[in-house]
N, C-alpha and C positions, 0 to 999 in steps of 0.2 A: 504494500500500500504506500503510495507516494505521499509526500508531505501535503500536497495540494488536496488529494482525496481525503486524507485524514482531517485536515483543517475544515474542509467543507462539511464533512460528516459531523464533526464536533459542533460546528456552527448550527447546523440544522437541528441536531439533537438538543443542543443547549437552548435555542430559541423555542423549540417545541415544548421542552420541559418548563421553561419560564411561562409560556402562555397557558399551559395546562395548570400550573400552580396558581396563576392569577384567576383562572376560570373556577377552580375549586374553592379558592378563597371567596370569590364572589357568591358562589352557591351557599357557602357556609354563612356569610354575612346576611344574605337574603333570608335564609332559613331562620337564623336567630332573630332577625327583625320581625318575621312572621310570628314566631313563638312568643317573643317578648317585645311587643310594640312600645315605642317611647310614650311616656305619659303626655296627655294633652297639655298645652300651655295654660298656665293659670291666668285668669282674668285679672286685670289690674284692680287694685282696691280703689273704691270711690274716694274722691277727695273730701276731706272733712268740711262741713259747712261752717262758715264763721259766725 
């Protein structure tokens, strides 16, 4: 295997692994957001009347 072939193979496997990892993290975050939704924002307190 020449250096060029090895380098291109490593490039493709590395990029593929990175994209696969990012995709899996995206699925994990979406799943956690579905299971544990963020709380709704609190309404601001009314201003006191003078």
